N, C-alpha and C positions, 0 to 999 in steps of 0.2 A: 486388597479391600475393594469390594464392589460398590460403585456409585459414589466414590469419593474422588474429587478432582484434586490433583496436587499440582503445584506450580513452583518450580525452583527459581523463577525469575520474579522481579518485582512487578511485572505485568503478566496478567493471565487472560488469554483469549480462548474462548471455547472452541473456536474453529482452528484446527491445525493449519489448514491452507491459508487462512487470513494471517495467522501468526507468522508463518513462513514468509509470506509476501511482505509483511511489515519488516521482518528481520532482514530480508534480502534488500529491501529498499533502504533501510537504515545503514546497512554496510556500504552501499553504493552512494548514498546521498546524505547520510547523517540522520540521527534520531529525530531532530526537530522537523526536518522535511518529511520523514516517514509519518510522524505524528500528525503533521498538518494535512497530509494527503488522506489519512484515515478520517480526520475530523471533517474535511471538505466533503469526502465521499458520503459520510453519514449525514451531513447536513443536506446534501443534494438528493439523497435517497429517502429522506424521512422528513417529518415535521420538526425535528429537533434543530436547535440552533446552538451548536457548540461554539465556544470561543475558539478561534483558530490560533492556538498558541503553541502547538506542537507537543504539548505535555500529555502523555498517556495516563491521565489520572482516572480516578474511580468513575466519574461521569462518562468519559469517553469509552472506557472499557465496558461499562454497564450497557450503554447504547449499542456498542458493537456486538456484545454477547447476546443481546435481545433482538438484533436485526434479523429479519426472517429469510433473506436470500443471500446465502454465501456467494453464489455465482455473480449476482449483481454487484455486491460489494467488491469482489475481486476485479471485475471488469472496470468499475469506477476507479479503484486504486491504480490499475494499469493505465487507465486513461490519463490520470494526473501525472503519472510517471512519464508517459509519452510526451506530455506538454513540456516538461522540464528538459527532456532530451532534445525535443524539436527546437526549443529556444536556444539551447547550447549550440546546436548545429547551425542554426540560422545566424546567430550573432558572432560565432567564432568559426570562420571557414576551416581552421585546422581541426575542428571537432567533427565536421561533417562526415569525414571518412569512417567514423565510428557508428553512425546512426543505424546502419543495417544490423550490426552486431548487438547494439543496445536493444533494438526491437526484437530480435530473435532470442536473445539470452536474458535480458533484464525485464522487458515489458511483459513477456510471456504470452503475447498474442500470436506469435509466429507458430509455424508448424515444423515438422521434421524434414520437410522437403525444401532443401536449400536451392535457391535460384542461381 
C-alpha cells in the first residue's frame, strides 16, 4: 500500500535513522535514558519544552517527527550519549578503557579509520 505508514512498535518515528539511534541507545543505556536524550535534543534544537521524563509519548514523537533536520537531531543525540560515556569513564577508572570503543561503535561520530 503506497503512502501508508505502518509501525509494529508502540513508538513510531518517521526517520529510520533516528529510530535506529534511539533503539541502539535504549539497548545500551535503557529506554528511559534514550527517551530523555531525545527529549533534551528536541528541546535544545527547537522552541519546544518537553518534560524530560524519558517517556516516548505522543507529544515527544510528534515533535520528533516534525523536526526539520534529521542530521542535527542525530548529532544532538550522539552528543548526549557521549556525555554519559564521558562521565562513566571519568568517574570510574575501570570504565576508561572502553571509551574509544564507545565513541567508535556507540556514539557514531567515529569513522572507519581506526587509530
